[in-house]
C-alpha positions as CSV (number, residue, x, y, z in Angstrom):
1,M,-14.7,-50.0,-274.2
2,Q,-18.6,-49.5,-273.8
3,E,-18.2,-46.3,-272.3
4,I,-16.2,-45.5,-275.5
5,V,-18.4,-46.4,-278.1
6,G,-21.6,-45.4,-276.4
7,G,-24.5,-47.8,-274.6
8,N,-25.9,-50.0,-276.9
9,N,-27.8,-52.6,-274.6
10,G,-24.9,-54.9,-273.8
11,R,-24.5,-55.8,-277.8
12,I,-20.9,-54.3,-278.2
13,Y,-19.3,-57.9,-278.7
14,E,-21.9,-58.6,-281.0
15,Q,-21.1,-55.8,-283.3
16,F,-17.5,-56.0,-283.0
17,E,-17.6,-59.3,-284.2
18,S,-19.9,-58.5,-286.9
19,V,-17.5,-55.9,-288.5
20,C,-14.6,-58.3,-288.0
21,D,-16.8,-61.1,-290.0
22,R,-17.0,-58.5,-292.5
23,L,-13.3,-58.0,-292.7
24,L,-12.9,-61.2,-293.4
25,T,-14.6,-61.5,-296.7
26,R,-13.6,-57.5,-297.7
27,M,-11.1,-58.2,-300.6
28,L,-8.0,-55.8,-301.7
29,E,-6.3,-55.1,-304.9
30,L,-2.7,-54.0,-304.9
31,R,-1.4,-52.8,-308.0
32,Y,2.3,-52.3,-308.4
33,D,4.4,-49.5,-310.1
34,D,4.6,-51.0,-313.6
35,K,0.5,-51.4,-313.5
36,L,1.2,-55.0,-314.8
37,E,1.2,-56.8,-311.5
38,R,-1.7,-56.9,-309.0
39,V,-2.5,-58.9,-306.1
40,K,-6.0,-59.7,-304.3
41,F,-6.3,-60.8,-300.8
42,N,-8.5,-60.5,-297.7
43,W,-7.6,-58.0,-295.3
44,M,-7.9,-60.5,-292.5
45,H,-5.9,-63.6,-292.3
46,E,-7.6,-64.7,-289.2
47,V,-9.8,-63.6,-286.2
48,M,-9.4,-65.1,-282.7
49,Y,-12.3,-64.5,-280.2
50,K,-11.9,-65.2,-276.5
51,D,-15.6,-65.9,-275.2
52,G,-16.0,-64.9,-271.6
53,E,-13.1,-62.5,-271.8
54,G,-14.5,-60.2,-274.3
55,R,-11.4,-60.1,-276.4
56,I,-10.9,-60.1,-279.9
57,T,-7.5,-60.6,-281.4
58,L,-7.2,-59.5,-285.2
59,R,-4.5,-61.0,-287.5
60,F,-4.2,-58.6,-290.7
61,H,-2.5,-60.2,-294.1
62,D,0.8,-59.9,-294.1
63,R,0.8,-58.2,-297.3
64,L,-0.8,-55.1,-295.4
65,K,2.3,-55.3,-293.0
66,P,4.4,-52.8,-295.0
67,L,1.2,-50.7,-295.7
68,L,0.2,-50.4,-292.3
69,L,3.4,-49.3,-290.6
70,K,3.5,-46.4,-293.3
71,L,0.1,-44.9,-291.9
72,K,2.1,-43.5,-288.9
73,E,4.0,-41.1,-290.6
74,R,1.2,-40.5,-293.1
75,F,-1.7,-40.1,-290.6
76,S,-2.9,-38.0,-287.5
77,Q,-3.5,-40.4,-284.2
78,I,-7.2,-39.9,-283.2
79,P,-8.4,-41.2,-280.0
80,L,-10.8,-44.3,-280.1
81,K,-13.8,-42.5,-278.3
82,V,-13.5,-39.5,-281.0
83,V,-13.5,-42.2,-283.8
84,F,-16.3,-44.2,-282.8
85,K,-18.4,-41.1,-282.4
86,L,-17.9,-40.5,-286.0
87,R,-20.7,-41.2,-288.5
88,G,-20.5,-41.9,-292.3
89,G,-21.5,-39.1,-294.4
90,L,-19.8,-35.6,-295.7
91,C,-18.1,-33.1,-293.5
92,N,-17.5,-29.8,-293.9
93,P,-14.3,-28.9,-292.2
94,V,-14.4,-25.3,-291.1
95,V,-11.1,-23.1,-292.5
């Protein structure tokens, strides 16, 4: 994994844990078609860390399942190596 995200002085798992911790606290709000009903919940149901193995298991909130399953049909697949090279900011697409 470290070769995908680039060298970072052996702190890769600390960085992943930090990202997962932020996801545990991030709230989402879904509004339904009638716009009179909405629900708020966190992204993550739980995050399990396997210390010593370098493994993190994420369990998303159950309400996200229908939305996550639709992602495949609506978005392109991008290799992780490319995703981790992306930096925030504006992009100027070449037409």
